C-alpha positions as CSV (number, residue, x, y, z in Angstrom):
1,M,26.8,33.0,-11.1
2,D,24.0,31.2,-9.3
3,I,23.8,27.5,-8.8
4,H,21.3,26.9,-11.6
5,E,23.6,28.7,-14.1
6,Y,26.6,26.7,-12.8
7,L,24.7,23.4,-13.3
8,R,23.4,24.3,-16.7
9,E,26.9,25.1,-17.9
10,R,27.9,21.6,-16.8
11,G,25.0,19.9,-18.7
12,V,22.8,19.2,-15.7
13,S,19.1,19.6,-16.7
14,E,16.4,21.1,-14.6
15,A,14.7,17.7,-14.6
16,E,17.8,16.1,-13.1
17,V,18.0,18.8,-10.4
18,E,14.3,18.2,-9.6
19,R,14.8,14.5,-9.3
20,A,17.8,15.0,-7.0
21,R,15.8,17.5,-4.9
22,Q,12.9,15.0,-4.5
23,A,15.3,12.1,-3.6
24,T,16.9,14.3,-1.0
25,E,13.5,15.3,0.5
26,E,12.6,11.6,0.6
27,K,15.8,10.7,2.4
28,V,15.2,13.5,4.9
29,R,11.6,12.2,5.6
30,A,12.9,8.7,6.0
31,Y,15.6,9.8,8.4
32,T,13.0,11.7,10.4
33,L,10.9,8.5,10.6
34,A,13.9,6.6,11.9
35,Q,14.6,9.2,14.5
36,A,10.9,9.1,15.7
37,R,11.2,5.3,16.0
38,K,14.4,5.6,18.1
39,R,12.8,8.2,20.3
40,C,10.1,5.6,21.0
41,D,12.8,3.2,22.1
42,L,11.9,0.8,19.3
43,T,14.2,-1.2,17.0
44,Q,13.5,-1.8,13.4
45,R,12.9,-5.4,14.4
46,D,10.2,-4.3,16.9
47,V,8.4,-2.2,14.3
48,A,8.7,-5.0,11.7
49,S,7.1,-7.5,14.2
50,R,4.2,-5.1,14.9
51,M,3.7,-4.6,11.1
52,G,4.1,-8.2,10.1
53,V,7.0,-7.4,7.7
54,S,10.7,-8.1,7.7
55,Q,13.3,-5.9,9.4
56,K,14.8,-5.4,5.9
57,R,11.5,-3.7,4.8
58,I,11.7,-1.3,7.7
59,S,15.3,-0.5,6.9
60,Q,14.3,0.2,3.3
61,L,11.6,2.6,4.4
62,E,14.0,4.4,6.8
63,H,16.7,4.7,4.1
64,G,14.5,6.6,1.6
65,D,12.1,4.1,0.1
66,I,9.1,6.1,1.2
67,G,7.8,7.4,-2.1
68,S,7.2,3.9,-3.5
69,A,5.6,2.6,-0.2
70,R,1.8,1.9,-0.2
71,I,-0.3,4.1,2.1
72,D,-1.2,1.0,4.1
73,T,2.5,0.3,4.7
74,L,3.0,3.8,5.9
75,R,-0.1,3.6,8.1
76,R,1.1,0.4,9.7
77,Y,4.5,1.9,10.3
78,A,3.0,4.9,11.9
79,E,0.8,2.7,14.1
80,G,3.9,0.5,14.8
81,I,5.7,3.4,16.4
82,G,2.6,4.6,18.3
83,G,1.3,7.2,15.8
84,T,-1.3,7.8,13.2
85,L,-0.8,8.4,9.5
86,V,-2.6,11.5,8.2
87,A,-2.7,11.9,4.4
88,C,-4.1,15.0,2.8
89,V,-4.5,16.7,-0.6
90,E,-3.6,20.4,-0.2
91,L,-5.3,22.6,-2.7
92,P,-4.9,26.4,-2.9
93,D,-8.2,27.0,-1.0
94,E,-8.8,23.8,0.9
95,V,-7.2,20.7,2.4
96,I,-8.9,17.3,1.9
97,R,-8.0,14.7,4.4
98,L,-7.8,11.2,2.9
99,V,-6.7,9.1,5.8
């Protein structure tokens, strides 16, 4: 029995599995951002100051609240840790850079 059969037998829908997968991916991305900030020897308070937001907002971003963040917020976070945000739309035959 594979994991999908196991979950179906216990009443877990494919939609619930997909939501959990997306939430996990978002938490991994947020953790990766926090690790990048730490490698830059910056605290959440340092980045918050550079962005003009509260330390609490940085904590929210770094604990998985990336999906609901505005692109401008993510851009300012990237710049706050010395990086650049790149946003793209990936199509089967091309990539369109938005930011």
